[in-house]
C-alpha positions in Angstrom: 360.5 -65.4 155.6 360.6 -62.1 157.5 364.0 -60.5 158.2 364.3 -58.9 161.6 365.9 -55.6 160.9 366.5 -53.1 163.6 364.1 -50.2 163.5 365.5 -47.0 162.2 365.8 -44.4 164.9 364.7 -40.9 164.2 367.9 -38.8 164.2 366.2 -35.5 163.8 364.0 -35.8 166.9 366.6 -34.6 169.4 367.7 -31.8 167.1 364.0 -30.7 166.7 363.5 -30.8 170.5 366.7 -28.7 171.0 365.6 -26.2 168.4 362.2 -25.8 170.0 363.7 -25.2 173.4 366.1 -22.6 172.1 363.3 -20.8 170.2 361.2 -20.8 173.3 364.0 -19.4 175.4 364.6 -16.6 172.9 360.9 -15.7 172.9 360.9 -15.5 176.8 364.1 -13.5 176.8 362.9 -10.9 174.3 359.7 -10.2 176.3 361.2 -7.9 178.9 363.4 -6.1 176.3 360.4 -5.3 174.1 358.4 -4.1 177.2 361.2 -1.8 178.3 361.4 -0.1 174.9 357.6 0.2 174.7 357.4 2.5 177.7 358.4 6.1 177.6 361.7 7.1 179.0 361.8 9.7 181.8 364.7 12.1 182.5 365.4 12.5 186.2 367.7 15.0 188.0 369.9 13.5 190.7 370.3 15.4 194.0 372.2 14.6 197.2 369.9 16.4 199.6 372.2 15.8 202.6 375.1 17.7 201.1 373.5 20.5 199.1 370.6 21.5 197.0 372.6 21.6 193.8 372.1 18.7 191.3 374.7 16.0 191.0 373.7 15.0 187.5 371.0 13.5 185.3 369.8 9.9 184.5 367.2 8.3 182.2 364.8 5.7 183.7 361.8 3.8 182.4 360.2 3.4 185.9 360.0 6.4 188.2 360.3 4.2 191.3 363.9 3.3 190.2 365.0 6.9 189.9 367.1 7.1 193.1 368.7 3.7 192.4 369.7 4.9 188.9 371.3 8.1 190.4 373.2 6.1 193.0 374.5 3.7 190.5 375.7 6.4 188.1 377.3 8.9 190.5 379.9 7.8 192.9 379.7 10.9 195.1 376.0 10.0 195.9 377.2 7.1 198.1 373.6 5.8 198.3 372.1 9.0 199.6 370.9 10.6 196.3 367.3 11.0 195.3 365.9 11.2 191.7 363.6 14.1 190.9 361.4 14.6 187.8 358.8 17.1 186.7 355.2 15.8 187.0 352.4 17.4 185.0 350.1 17.3 188.0 352.3 19.3 190.4 354.2 22.6 190.2 357.1 21.2 192.2 359.4 18.4 191.3 358.5 14.9 192.5 361.4 13.1 194.1 361.9 9.4 194.8 364.2 8.0 197.5 366.0 4.7 197.5 363.0 2.9 199.0 360.8 4.2 196.2 358.9 6.7 198.4 357.7 9.7 196.5 357.8 13.3 198.0 357.6 16.8 196.7 360.8 18.9 196.6 
């Protein structure tokens, strides 16, 4: 005679699934962080060209197209009008970047 016992449910299956999802999320989250530190940091000088030619301050960026955004976030007196300038090896003058990411020579 066969006894009908209820089948045992695998208790570890949901925990294994949850652990896999968390590990996957950690790998995805660490990707941009590792990429940001892999690149070289660039020091930019912030200028408010509408007020004067004197520098407002300095910022460090990893992408030159974000130089003006970094300056405007760090310095209140920029009020969205600062540009970030850095020294490029190809030019004698400084290369500046405005808020839209447009590059021009200073």
